[in-house]
N, C-alpha and C positions, 0 to 999 in steps of 0.2 A: 217811520222807518225803524225796524227792529234793531236791537243792539247785536253786535257781533258776539257769538257765544265764546266762552272761555275755552282754553285748551282742554281743561278737565271735562267740560260739558261735551265737547266734540268726541273725546275718547270714550266717555260713558255711552254716548249715543251709538258709536260704531260697535262697541262691545255688545249692546243690546240688539243691534240690527246688522249682523255681519253680512247679510245678503244684500243690503242697500248701502254700500260703502263707496259708491262713485261720488265725485265732487258735486254733481248736480243733485244727487239724492240727499246729500248733507245740506246743501243750500236750500232745497225745497223743505226739508224737515224744520229748518230754523227760519224759514220765510225770508231768505236773503235774496236781494235782487240788485242788478246793476253793478255799481262800484263795489258793493259789499262782497260780491262774488270774487272780485279781484283780491280783496283783503282775506277772504276765506282761503284762497289759493296760497297766499303768503303764509298763513297760519299752518296750513297742512304741510307746506314745505319745511317749516320750522320743526314741526312734530316729527317729520321724516328724518331731518338732520339730527334731531335729538335722540333718535332711535325708538320713539314711541309708536311710530307707524312705519309700515312698509308699503311702498307703492308697487302694485302689480298691474301692469297695463294701465287702465284708467280708474282703478279702485284702490282704496286704502284699507289696511287692516292692521290690527295689533299683532306685531311679530311674536308676542308671547302667547298667542292663541292660534289654534288651528282653524282654517276656514270651515264653514259648515259642510261643504262638499270637498273632499280631499282625496289625493292619491296615496294609497298605503301599500306596503309590501308585507305579505303574510309571513309570520314567523312559524317555527316548528311548534306543534302542539305542546302545551304544558303537561306536567305530570298528571294533572287532573283532567286532561283532555280539552282544556280551554284553548281557544285560538286567539292569539294576540297579533298585532301588526305594528310595523315600524312606520311612522309618519314621514313621508318623503318631502313634505312641504313645511317642515318645522324650521324656523329661522330665529327662534328665541335664544337668549343668552344662557338660560338654565338648561337642566336636563330635559330631554324630549319626553313628552307625556306618554303614559302607558295607555294604549288603545286596545280595548277588548272588542272582538267581533261578536255580534249577536246574530247567529244564523237563523234563517227561516227555513221551514220544511222544503220550500220550493227552490232554495238556493243550491247551486252546484257545489260539489265537493271542492274545497280549497286546500292547497298544499303549500308547503314552505317554498318561498320564492315567487309565488303568484303576486301579480300586481293588480290591485282592484281600485275602482272608483267607489267611494263610500260616503254616505251621509253621516255626519258626526253629531253627537249630542254630548255637551260637556256635563260631567257628573262629579259629584263629590263623594266618592266611595273608597276611602282609604287611599291605596296606591293607584287606583284606576282614574285616569283623567278624562277619558272619552269612551263612549260606546259607539260602535260603528255598525251600520247596516249596509249590506252590499247593494250597490246600484248595478254595477256590471264588472266583469273581469276584463282587464285590458291587456293582459299578457304576463308572461313569466319574467324572471329576473333578466335584466339587460345583459348584453354580451359582456363577459369579463375579459379584461385586457391586462396583460403584463408586458411592459415595454420600457424603453429608455426615453426619458423626457429631454426634448431639445427646446431650449428657451428661445422665444421670439419676441418681437416688439409688442405684439398684442396677445400675450399668452404663450403659446408654443405648440408643439406637436409631440405625439408619442410614436416611436418607431417600434414595430413588433420585434419580439425576440424569438419567435417561432422559426425553426430551421426551414429555410427555403421560402419564407414569407417576406414580402416587401410592403406589407400593409402599413398605413399610417393613419393617425387620427388627429384632428385639430383640437386644441384645448383653449378655451377662452381665458382671458386674464383673471376672471373671478372664479375659475374652476381648477386652478393649478395646485391648490392646497399648500402653496409655498414651496413647491418642488424646485430643486436646483438643476442646472444644466448637467446632463449626463447621468442623472440619478435614476435608479430603477424604481418604477412606480407601478401601482395597481390602479386600474381605472375601470369605468363602465361607460359603454356607449349610450349617449343620451339623445341621439337624433340622427337624421339622415345627413347627407352631404351639406356642408356649410361652406365657409370661405375656403378658397384654394381647391375646391372640389373634393375635400376630404370629409368623411363622416366625423361627427362631433363626439367628444368624450369629456368626462370630468374625472379628475384624479381623486380616488377614495383613500389611498394609502401610499405613503412614501416608504419603500422597502430599504433603500440604501445604495451604497456604492456597488455597482455590478461587477467591478473588477476584484472586489474582496473575495478571497477563497470561501468565506462563510456564506457568500451570496449564492453559490452554485446550487445547493439544495433548496435554498429559500426561493429561488426563481421557480423551480419545479413545483414546490409546495403552493406558492401563490398562483402560478399559472394554471394548475389543475384543480384549484379550489379545495385543497386538503386542509382541514381545520388543524391548526398547530397550537392552539391554546384552548384551555377548558373554561367553560362558564363558571362563575363563582359558586353557583349552587351545586354544580357537579363536584368541584373541589371540596366544598364544605361537606357534602354527603360522604365522599371518600375518606376525608380526614376524621369523620366521626365513627368510622368502622373500628371494631375491636376484633382481635384474633378469635377464630372459632375454637370451641372447646371440644371435649370428648363426648358430651351428651348427644345421644342419638347416632353415634358413630362406632365403627369397629376400631379397636386399638391395633394399629399396624406399625407402631413405633419401633418394635423389635425387628421388623423386616429391614435388612440393609439395602434400602432402595437408594441407589446412587444416581446423581444427575451427571450427564455427559454433554457438554455444550462447547461452542467455539470459545476461544480465549477471551474474546471481547463481548461475550454474551451479556445482554442487558436484562434478561429475565430468564428464569428457569422454571418452565411450566410442566416438565415431564421427568419422571424418574423410573428406573427399572431395576429388576433383580431376577435372577434365574437360578434354578437348582435342579439336579437330577430328580426325575420322578421315581419315588420309592414304590410305586404300585407294580407288583410282579407282572401284571397283565400288560404293562407298557415298558418293557425292557428297552433301555437305551433312550427313553423319552425324557422330556424336560417339562418343568413347570416355570412359566414366565409370568412375572408380575410387571404391569405398567401402571404407574400412578400419575394422575393428572391433577393439577391444581383445581380445587373446587370453587370456581369463580361464581357459580350460580348461588352459592351461599351469601355472597356479598352484593351481587347485582340482580335485583328483583325486577320483574316485568313492570314497566310503567314508571320506574324510578328515574330520577334525573340522570343517574349513571347509565341506566339501560337505554334511555333515549339518546344520549350522546354516543354510546357504543354502537347503537343501531345506525345512527347518522354517519359515523365514520366507517363502519362495516368491518374494518381491519386495521392493523397497524401498518405503517409504511416505513421501509428501511432504506436509509441512505448511507453513503460511506462515512459521513461525519455526524449523523444523528438518527434518532428514531422518532417518528411521530406516532405515539402509542394510541391504541384504542381505548385504554383505560388510564386514569391518572396514576402517577408513580406510587402513591400510597398503596394501590392494589398491585399494579404490574411489577413494581420493583420491590414490594414488601410483602403484604399479606397473602398475595397469590403467587409469590415466587418461592419455590421449594428450597430455601436456603439451608445450608449445611448446619446441622445441630439444632434446628429450630422446629418445634411442632407446627405442622401445617395441615389444613383441611384438604382432603383429596377425594377423588373418585377413582377407584382402582379396578383393574380387570385382571383376573387370574386365568391364565390360558395354559392348557395342557396340550403338548404336541408329542407326536411319536418320534422315533429315531430318524424318520425321513422328512420331518418338518411339517407333517400334515396335522392340522388341529383336530383334537379329539373332543374337547369340551372347553367351556369357559364360563365364568361367572363374574358379576360386577359387585362392588362393595363400596360403601361410602364410609370413609375412615379418617383417621388422624395418623399422619406419618411423621417421621423425623429422619432426614437423610444423614447418613454418617459421613458422606464425602461429596463435594462438588468438584468434578474433574473436567478437564478439557479433552478434546479428541486425541491430541498427541500424547497426553499423559496416559490415557487408557490404553492406547495402542502400544506405547513403549512398555508399559507394565506387562501386557500380554506377550510381547515379543521378548521378554526376559530382562528388561532394563527398568525395573520399577524405581521410583524415587521414594523419598521418606514418607510421603503421604499415601502412595499406592501400595507400598510393600506389604502392609498388613492385610490388604484386600485381595491380593493376587489369587490365593488358593480358593477362598470361599465366595468371592464375589466376581472378580474379573474373569477368571478362567471359565466359570459356569456360564456367564452371559455369552462369551464367545463360542462356547460349545453349543449352546442353544441357537446362536446365529448360524453356525455352520450347518445345523440341521435344517434351518429355515432356507438356507441357500439351495439345498437339494429340492425342496418344494418349489422354490422360485424357478429353478431350472426346468422343472416339469410344467409349471404354469406358463412360462415364457412371456413375462411382461415385456413391453417395448424396451430395448436395451440400447439407447442412444449413447454415443461417445462424443460428447461436446464439452471439452474441458472449460471450466468456469474461470474467468480471470478476476482477480481481486485487486482493487485499487487500495494502495497503502498511502495514507496521508501523513505528512509531517506535522509537527506540533502547531505550526502556523496555518494549517489547513491546506497547504499546497500539496500536489501529488508528488510523493517521494518515489514511488515505483508502481509498476503494474505487473503483477505476478500471476502465475497459474495457481488457483486455489488448490490446497492440498486435499487429496482424496484417499482416505484410509479405510480399512475394514471397520474401524470404529464408527465412521460415518454411516457405512452401509448397515451396521448392526442396529443403530438407532432407527434408521429408516425402516428396516424390516420389522422391528418390534412395533413401531408406530402404525405401519400398514396393517399388521395383524390386529392390533387393538381397534383400529377404525372399522375393520371388517366385523369384528365382534359386536361393536356398537350397533352397526346397521342390522346385523342378524337378530340381535336381541330385540330391537324396537320393532322390526318386522314381525317377529314371533309374538310379541305382546300387543300387536296392532296399535301401536302408538305413532301418531304423526311425527315426522322428522324431516330434516333437509338432507337429501342425498348429494354426494359429489358425483356429478355426471360427466362422462367423457365419451361422446359418441364416435363411432367409427368414421374414417375419412370419407368425404363425398366422392362419387365416381370420377368427376372431372379432375380433382386433385390427385387421385390415384393414377389417372391416365398421364398427367404431367410428370409424376414421379417415375412412372414406367418408362416414359420417353427419355428422361434424364438418365435412368439406369441403362437403357439400351445404348445411348450415346457414349456411355462409359464402358461398354462391353459387358454389362451385367444384365441379369434378368430378374423380373418380379413376377411371381406366379399370377396367372390370370384365369378367369373362367371358374372360379370357386369362391366360396365364402372366405373373405379375407380374415386372417388371424394375425396376431402379433408375431407368431412364429415365422410367418412368411416374410414379414419385414425384418425380423432379426436375421433371417438367412441372408437377405440382401446386405444388411449391415456387416455381417460376418464375412461375406465374400468380398466386400469393399475394403475391409480392414487391411492395412499395410500398403494399399494402393495410393497413388497420388490423388485419386478421386474420393478417398475415404471421407474427408471433411465435407465435400460437396454432397455426397450421398446422405450423410448424417443431417446436414442442414436441410436438404430437400425433403427428407423424411419428416423432419420436424415441421416444415412448412405445410406438408400434406395433412397434418393432424388438425382436427377441429379444436376449438378452445374449450377447456373444461368450464363447467358452471355449476350452480346450485339449483336444485329443484325438489319440490315435495314429491315428485314422481320419480320412480327408480328406472333409469334407462341403462344402468350398468356403467362400468368404467373400462373402456376399450384399452387404453394405454397400460393399465395395470392388469389386464386380463382377469377382471373380477366382476361378478354379477351383482354383488351387494357392497356398497362402499359409502361411508359417511365420514365427515371430519369430526373427530372427537378429541384429538390430542393437543389442541392449542387454543383453549378458550380465552386466554389472556389477549391473544392477538387476532382472533377471528370470531366474528359474531355467529357464524354457522355452528361452530363447536359449542358455543354457549347454549344455543337452541337444542343441540343433541344432549348436552348435560341435563338441561331442564326436562327433556323427554325421558331420560333414564331415571331421573328422580321421581317423576310421575309414574312411570311404568313399575317401579319397585316400591312405591308408597313410602318414600324416605322422608317426606315432609311437605310443607305447603309452598316451598319455593321452586316448584317444578313448572312444567308447561301449563300456561293459562289459556283460557278461551281466546283471549286477545292474541296470544302468540299463534294459536292455531288458525284464527280467522285471517291473519295477515301473512301466512307462510308463503303464499305466492308472491306477494309484494316484497317480502323480506328476501326471498331467493333472487328475485330480479334486481333488487337494490344492491345487495352485497356482491352479486356477480359484477355489477357495474363499478362498485367501489374498488373491487379487486383489480379490475382492468385499469381503472384510474391510477391506482398505486403502481402497477406494473409499468405503465407508460411514464409516470413521473420518475420512477427509479431508473428507467432506461434513458430518459432525457438527461437526468443528472449524470449518469455514467458517461454519456456522449460529451457533455460539457467538461467533465473532469479530464477525459481523454484528449479533447481538443486543447485544453489548457496545457496538458502535459507535453503535447507536440508543438506548441506555439513557437518555441525557440528553435525548431528544426525545419522551418520553412526553407525550401531549396534542397533539402536532403532527398536522396533516393532510398526508397523502402521496398521491401518485398511483400507480396500479398497474393491473394487468390480471389478471382471474380466470384462474387456471391449473388449478384443480381444483374439482370439486363432490363432496361426500360427504353422507351422511345427517345428519352432525352439524355441518356447516358448509361454508364456502367458503374455498378457498385462493387467496391473492393473491400475485403476484410484484410486488414494489415496483420502481418505475422506477429510482430513484436508485442503489440498492445491489444490486438483484437478489435481495434477501432474500425468503424465503417466509414469509408470515404466515397466520394462521387467523382468519377471522371465524366465531365459533361461532353457532349458530342464534339464540341469545338476543340477539345484536348485529346481526341483519339488519333488524329492523323489528317493529312491533307487530301482527303477524299470523302465522297459521300458514302454513308453506311446505310444499307437496307436493314430495317428491323423486322424480324420474323417472330411474332408473338407466340406462335404454336411451338416452335423449337427453342425459343428463348435464345436467339442468336442475332448477331449483327454481321453483315457481310459487306466488305469494301467493294464499291462499284467498279473501281479501276483495277485493283490488285486481286480481288477475290479472297482476301484474307478474312477468315471467319473468327469471330470473337464469341465465346460461349461460356457457360457456367463452369466453374471449377478450374479454369485455366490459370496457370501461374503467371504473374505479371511483376514487372518492376515499374514503379511509379515515382513521380516526383511530387513532393508535397509543395503545392503552390499557394494554398490559401487555408488559413485556420481562423475560425470565429468562435472563441471560447464562450461568448455570451449565448450563442445559439447552438453550439455543439457541431457546427458545420465544418467539414474537412473537404477541401477541394484538391483534386489530384490531376496529374497529366500522365498519360501512358507513355512509357519509355520503351519497355520490352514486353513482348508477348511470348511466353514459353521460351525465354532466353534469346529471342530473336528481336533485333531492332524493328520497330514498326515501320513498314514502308510508307514513305511520305511524311515520316515524323521527323524527329530531331536529327537523325542520322542520314536523312535522304531529302535534300532540298530541291531535287529535280522536279520540275512541273510536268504533270501528265496531261495529255490531251483531254479537252472537254471539261470533265468534272473534277479538276484538281483541287479546288478550294474546299475547305471544311464546310460542311453543311450545304455545299452546292449540289447541282444536279449531277447524276451519274454520267461519267464519260463514255464515249463510244468505243474507245480502244481497249477496254479492260477485258478480262476473261468472261465474256458474256455466257459462254456455254456452262461454265461452272455455276454461275449465278442462276441461270435458268434451271439447271439440274437441282439446285438447292430449293428453288421455288416449287418445282414439281414434287420433290420429296415432301416438302412441308404440306402442300395441298393434298397429297396422297394420305399423309398421316392424319390430317384434319378430317378427311372423308371417312377414313377407317374408324376414327374415334366417334364420328357422328353416327355411322351405321351401328356401331356397338351400343351407343346410348339408346338408339331407337329400338334395337332388339330387346334391350333390358326393359323398356317401357311396355 
């Protein structure tokens, strides 16, 4: 009978034979039979208890080594283009090993987040621990979950925080990551339904107390997968940067290029200056300078900074924080046009005539020094005759000339007729502890419009220059509304007693005429919102399809490379087109323009959604102590399940579910976007004034539940003020009664059917 092997011998054998690690394989290797196999089982259990081995099903392996065939998650390509992967089956005590993927020509393209099954070979090559060869791709990253952890006897469950969602996931005891009851957590789904019929998940990060004010934006950041910390190599690269000097640049330091930003601006990436044109051939004209931070000087294609900026796509702005595209060393320092500090810039000099029409322009790579950093109110007050100590010396030579140039541009804008929506922006003001102090209308001054007009003109110049020089770029595209959305807008306008031109090529001037006719009417906000909803979403593209909303044929984003990757591409294109240096557009940039356009269009939408969700949660928190109060608002949406209302005071959006509309059945008409009471014939439509009761607020999800009290200052029939039961269909959500105004209901149905038929015939004729 052979001797039982020592623990060291067993561990060495498993290390040398990782594919033969079942108990019977070990017993066979050492010639163990009968009772000795029982002793082997005892030794293996001891090794497992001591942490030297890990049992997986019926096999044993060293937890400080990866199995020869393992599941990996692909990381983003390195600066050198190498592809690394995160081992998902690492259970060792030390740092997880570095796994380098060795691709074959026949392998499919792999991207960040892909999960693969790979064959691993241990190597001793510096920092690399394993080389991996693809066996097959098994899927993308698992579903990302952000929710509230509810502790249970055998682990717990995660409750979704998405508005309107009631999803839950079960979490095993060994997958909780130590999360506490009621804690906000991030998790990933790891399998189909398990115990209690719920899908299974494991917690990957504990975010914290969801009731804390600081958690509001963190929820959105985690929920939407926005990266909020920079990798060490990116920070190191940024920290190593030095300020750009004058070499290879024009000296623009004597130009009084001032910055005008919000009071709480985190970065200053644009500056401007204007003066009367001294050319006799352009009497009454102006010369406008717009200078933009030269981010391309610091962020080169393929660098760690570039890869991280591409991944983020843009900065994300929340009431309490900014998640920047670039580290603070750049966004808040070297690329921020601080007062009195020399800064690298790309500037455009634009000449306009007295009517605001552009006559010429030219681009310059320079070094500037801003004499003053102003906020919008400061600049406006100075122009209005109330300068402060800082702006007083600038009024005659700087502030008045830029406003004069702006007024000329307004004339050109009036002729061009870009879409002129009137949708006041609400601003959430936070107290020092992060709670909502107030919700105000954002101030809208001529100083705001001035900067907007200057930036639009600079963006047009960038697009025109690159088109003329046949240099690839990313355009900002906004296509005209689709016919079905225009038909819906036209119906809304008709219901409000207004008209929208039909049977001709749609121009923004037609929409502006509708908005102008609605101004001052009760339906004005409804028409503005409906017009906005009719618009397509703007996006980025290497192809130029024009910008409908701005009524421009050539448009690109050039003015914010600190916070938008699209602008960085345009800057690189301008550098290449003018031969300013080697830090321009590369072949790699050009090859992936399509992919970049699609990616940054998606990251932009992601940020917009996250910012909107955060606003919803802050507004819900602000209203949470007013449950039971009656509030005024206007109907902003109609759906089969209820009515959306925009509240007057805060601009928050709440939902009146069908059960809270009244004690009768409501017929939903999708074409006319109306609800009609089956018993009373009362019609609920877009834009109507309502008084609602705040019945439910969920700050964690941002949900606001309402009950309809009055419609156009009239008590709702069958509602709180009328408890009489009506024959047949008196219950909420019940079937329609027989005694109601059936003729009115039939008439509405016929009208709706007639409208749908008319729209259908129109669409067929257009085909």
